[in-house]
PyMOL CGO cylinders between C-alpha atoms (Angstrom):
from pymol import cmd
from pymol.cgo import CYLINDER

trace = [
    CYLINDER, 0.00, 0.00, 0.00, 2.79, 2.43, 0.87, 0.3, 1, 1, 1, 1, 1, 1,
    CYLINDER, 2.79, 2.43, 0.87, 4.39, 2.10, -2.56, 0.3, 1, 1, 1, 1, 1, 1,
    CYLINDER, 4.39, 2.10, -2.56, 1.06, 2.70, -4.27, 0.3, 1, 1, 1, 1, 1, 1,
    CYLINDER, 1.06, 2.70, -4.27, 0.28, 5.77, -2.17, 0.3, 1, 1, 1, 1, 1, 1,
    CYLINDER, 0.28, 5.77, -2.17, 3.38, 7.78, -2.84, 0.3, 1, 1, 1, 1, 1, 1,
    CYLINDER, 3.38, 7.78, -2.84, 3.83, 10.98, -4.83, 0.3, 1, 1, 1, 1, 1, 1,
    CYLINDER, 3.83, 10.98, -4.83, 6.40, 10.93, -7.61, 0.3, 1, 1, 1, 1, 1, 1,
    CYLINDER, 6.40, 10.93, -7.61, 6.69, 14.69, -7.53, 0.3, 1, 1, 1, 1, 1, 1,
    CYLINDER, 6.69, 14.69, -7.53, 5.08, 15.77, -10.79, 0.3, 1, 1, 1, 1, 1, 1,
    CYLINDER, 5.08, 15.77, -10.79, 1.41, 15.06, -10.06, 0.3, 1, 1, 1, 1, 1, 1,
    CYLINDER, 1.41, 15.06, -10.06, -1.17, 17.78, -10.46, 0.3, 1, 1, 1, 1, 1, 1,
    CYLINDER, -1.17, 17.78, -10.46, -3.78, 15.62, -8.72, 0.3, 1, 1, 1, 1, 1, 1,
    CYLINDER, -3.78, 15.62, -8.72, -4.29, 12.03, -7.57, 0.3, 1, 1, 1, 1, 1, 1,
    CYLINDER, -4.29, 12.03, -7.57, -7.26, 9.69, -7.88, 0.3, 1, 1, 1, 1, 1, 1,
    CYLINDER, -7.26, 9.69, -7.88, -7.20, 6.76, -5.46, 0.3, 1, 1, 1, 1, 1, 1,
    CYLINDER, -7.20, 6.76, -5.46, -9.64, 4.12, -6.71, 0.3, 1, 1, 1, 1, 1, 1,
    CYLINDER, -9.64, 4.12, -6.71, -10.89, 1.87, -3.91, 0.3, 1, 1, 1, 1, 1, 1,
    CYLINDER, -10.89, 1.87, -3.91, -14.07, 0.99, -5.82, 0.3, 1, 1, 1, 1, 1, 1,
    CYLINDER, -14.07, 0.99, -5.82, -13.29, -2.74, -5.66, 0.3, 1, 1, 1, 1, 1, 1,
    CYLINDER, -13.29, -2.74, -5.66, -12.15, -2.71, -2.01, 0.3, 1, 1, 1, 1, 1, 1,
    CYLINDER, -12.15, -2.71, -2.01, -14.53, -4.42, 0.40, 0.3, 1, 1, 1, 1, 1, 1,
    CYLINDER, -14.53, -4.42, 0.40, -12.28, -4.51, 3.46, 0.3, 1, 1, 1, 1, 1, 1,
    CYLINDER, -12.28, -4.51, 3.46, -9.83, -2.06, 4.99, 0.3, 1, 1, 1, 1, 1, 1,
    CYLINDER, -9.83, -2.06, 4.99, -8.03, -2.20, 8.30, 0.3, 1, 1, 1, 1, 1, 1,
    CYLINDER, -8.03, -2.20, 8.30, -6.09, 0.17, 10.51, 0.3, 1, 1, 1, 1, 1, 1,
    CYLINDER, -6.09, 0.17, 10.51, -2.96, -0.25, 8.35, 0.3, 1, 1, 1, 1, 1, 1,
    CYLINDER, -2.96, -0.25, 8.35, -4.92, 1.03, 5.34, 0.3, 1, 1, 1, 1, 1, 1,
    CYLINDER, -4.92, 1.03, 5.34, -6.18, 4.00, 7.33, 0.3, 1, 1, 1, 1, 1, 1,
    CYLINDER, -6.18, 4.00, 7.33, -2.67, 4.75, 8.60, 0.3, 1, 1, 1, 1, 1, 1,
    CYLINDER, -2.67, 4.75, 8.60, -1.34, 4.79, 5.03, 0.3, 1, 1, 1, 1, 1, 1,
    CYLINDER, -1.34, 4.79, 5.03, -4.16, 7.06, 3.94, 0.3, 1, 1, 1, 1, 1, 1,
    CYLINDER, -4.16, 7.06, 3.94, -3.32, 9.49, 6.75, 0.3, 1, 1, 1, 1, 1, 1,
    CYLINDER, -3.32, 9.49, 6.75, 0.36, 9.42, 5.79, 0.3, 1, 1, 1, 1, 1, 1,
    CYLINDER, 0.36, 9.42, 5.79, -0.52, 9.96, 2.13, 0.3, 1, 1, 1, 1, 1, 1,
    CYLINDER, -0.52, 9.96, 2.13, -2.94, 12.76, 2.98, 0.3, 1, 1, 1, 1, 1, 1,
    CYLINDER, -2.94, 12.76, 2.98, -0.17, 14.58, 4.83, 0.3, 1, 1, 1, 1, 1, 1,
    CYLINDER, -0.17, 14.58, 4.83, 2.26, 14.07, 1.95, 0.3, 1, 1, 1, 1, 1, 1,
    CYLINDER, 2.26, 14.07, 1.95, -0.24, 15.29, -0.67, 0.3, 1, 1, 1, 1, 1, 1,
    CYLINDER, -0.24, 15.29, -0.67, -1.37, 18.25, 1.42, 0.3, 1, 1, 1, 1, 1, 1,
    CYLINDER, -1.37, 18.25, 1.42, 2.23, 19.35, 1.98, 0.3, 1, 1, 1, 1, 1, 1,
    CYLINDER, 2.23, 19.35, 1.98, 2.84, 19.16, -1.79, 0.3, 1, 1, 1, 1, 1, 1,
    CYLINDER, 2.84, 19.16, -1.79, -0.42, 20.98, -2.58, 0.3, 1, 1, 1, 1, 1, 1,
    CYLINDER, -0.42, 20.98, -2.58, -1.74, 18.03, -4.58, 0.3, 1, 1, 1, 1, 1, 1,
    CYLINDER, -1.74, 18.03, -4.58, -5.53, 17.49, -4.45, 0.3, 1, 1, 1, 1, 1, 1,
    CYLINDER, -5.53, 17.49, -4.45, -6.64, 13.92, -3.83, 0.3, 1, 1, 1, 1, 1, 1,
    CYLINDER, -6.64, 13.92, -3.83, -9.97, 12.24, -4.55, 0.3, 1, 1, 1, 1, 1, 1,
    CYLINDER, -9.97, 12.24, -4.55, -10.96, 8.77, -3.40, 0.3, 1, 1, 1, 1, 1, 1,
    CYLINDER, -10.96, 8.77, -3.40, -13.49, 6.56, -5.16, 0.3, 1, 1, 1, 1, 1, 1,
    CYLINDER, -13.49, 6.56, -5.16, -15.21, 4.13, -2.81, 0.3, 1, 1, 1, 1, 1, 1,
    CYLINDER, -15.21, 4.13, -2.81, -17.66, 1.49, -3.98, 0.3, 1, 1, 1, 1, 1, 1,
    CYLINDER, -17.66, 1.49, -3.98, -18.53, -0.21, -0.69, 0.3, 1, 1, 1, 1, 1, 1,
    CYLINDER, -18.53, -0.21, -0.69, -20.51, 1.88, 1.77, 0.3, 1, 1, 1, 1, 1, 1,
    CYLINDER, -20.51, 1.88, 1.77, -18.85, 0.08, 4.69, 0.3, 1, 1, 1, 1, 1, 1,
    CYLINDER, -18.85, 0.08, 4.69, -15.54, 1.53, 3.55, 0.3, 1, 1, 1, 1, 1, 1,
    CYLINDER, -15.54, 1.53, 3.55, -17.14, 4.98, 3.27, 0.3, 1, 1, 1, 1, 1, 1,
    CYLINDER, -17.14, 4.98, 3.27, -18.39, 4.67, 6.86, 0.3, 1, 1, 1, 1, 1, 1,
    CYLINDER, -18.39, 4.67, 6.86, -14.93, 3.56, 8.01, 0.3, 1, 1, 1, 1, 1, 1,
    CYLINDER, -14.93, 3.56, 8.01, -13.44, 6.68, 6.44, 0.3, 1, 1, 1, 1, 1, 1,
    CYLINDER, -13.44, 6.68, 6.44, -16.09, 8.79, 8.15, 0.3, 1, 1, 1, 1, 1, 1,
    CYLINDER, -16.09, 8.79, 8.15, -15.50, 7.17, 11.56, 0.3, 1, 1, 1, 1, 1, 1,
    CYLINDER, -15.50, 7.17, 11.56, -11.75, 7.69, 11.19, 0.3, 1, 1, 1, 1, 1, 1,
    CYLINDER, -11.75, 7.69, 11.19, -12.28, 11.34, 10.31, 0.3, 1, 1, 1, 1, 1, 1,
    CYLINDER, -12.28, 11.34, 10.31, -10.78, 10.88, 6.85, 0.3, 1, 1, 1, 1, 1, 1,
    CYLINDER, -10.78, 10.88, 6.85, -13.95, 11.70, 4.92, 0.3, 1, 1, 1, 1, 1, 1,
    CYLINDER, -13.95, 11.70, 4.92, -13.24, 15.32, 5.80, 0.3, 1, 1, 1, 1, 1, 1,
    CYLINDER, -13.24, 15.32, 5.80, -9.58, 15.09, 4.79, 0.3, 1, 1, 1, 1, 1, 1,
    CYLINDER, -9.58, 15.09, 4.79, -10.24, 13.65, 1.34, 0.3, 1, 1, 1, 1, 1, 1,
    CYLINDER, -10.24, 13.65, 1.34, -12.86, 14.26, -1.30, 0.3, 1, 1, 1, 1, 1, 1,
    CYLINDER, -12.86, 14.26, -1.30, -14.72, 10.92, -1.30, 0.3, 1, 1, 1, 1, 1, 1,
    CYLINDER, -14.72, 10.92, -1.30, -16.87, 9.89, -4.28, 0.3, 1, 1, 1, 1, 1, 1,
    CYLINDER, -16.87, 9.89, -4.28, -19.12, 6.99, -5.22, 0.3, 1, 1, 1, 1, 1, 1,
    CYLINDER, -19.12, 6.99, -5.22, -18.03, 7.02, -8.85, 0.3, 1, 1, 1, 1, 1, 1,
    CYLINDER, -18.03, 7.02, -8.85, -14.92, 7.68, -10.88, 0.3, 1, 1, 1, 1, 1, 1,
    CYLINDER, -14.92, 7.68, -10.88, -16.54, 10.24, -13.17, 0.3, 1, 1, 1, 1, 1, 1,
    CYLINDER, -16.54, 10.24, -13.17, -17.48, 12.57, -10.30, 0.3, 1, 1, 1, 1, 1, 1,
    CYLINDER, -17.48, 12.57, -10.30, -14.01, 12.23, -8.79, 0.3, 1, 1, 1, 1, 1, 1,
    CYLINDER, -14.01, 12.23, -8.79, -12.32, 13.09, -12.09, 0.3, 1, 1, 1, 1, 1, 1,
    CYLINDER, -12.32, 13.09, -12.09, -14.59, 16.11, -12.54, 0.3, 1, 1, 1, 1, 1, 1,
    CYLINDER, -14.59, 16.11, -12.54, -13.67, 17.30, -9.05, 0.3, 1, 1, 1, 1, 1, 1,
    CYLINDER, -13.67, 17.30, -9.05, -9.95, 16.89, -9.72, 0.3, 1, 1, 1, 1, 1, 1,
    CYLINDER, -9.95, 16.89, -9.72, -10.10, 18.64, -13.08, 0.3, 1, 1, 1, 1, 1, 1,
    CYLINDER, -10.10, 18.64, -13.08, -11.77, 21.63, -11.40, 0.3, 1, 1, 1, 1, 1, 1,
    CYLINDER, -11.77, 21.63, -11.40, -9.10, 21.67, -8.68, 0.3, 1, 1, 1, 1, 1, 1,
    CYLINDER, -9.10, 21.67, -8.68, -6.24, 21.77, -11.19, 0.3, 1, 1, 1, 1, 1, 1,
    CYLINDER, -6.24, 21.77, -11.19, -7.55, 24.59, -13.38, 0.3, 1, 1, 1, 1, 1, 1,
]
cmd.load_cgo(trace, "trace")
């Protein structure tokens, strides 16, 4: 997970697609927090696509729904990111 959630340095925005994820644990949340801090420091907007509502609730309970822009579908997330990078 850590290798996947890492900025290369030239990103204008990042879409994290968890649409197929049905389970996440504290290690996943910890990596998301670390990545959020890295992206925020770099000024890179991040959107997360979540397909399973249990994962959405987990993000909400962990307070990460406020840190990231969370979407139910990829199209809405991409629209959000394109508006952020204009």
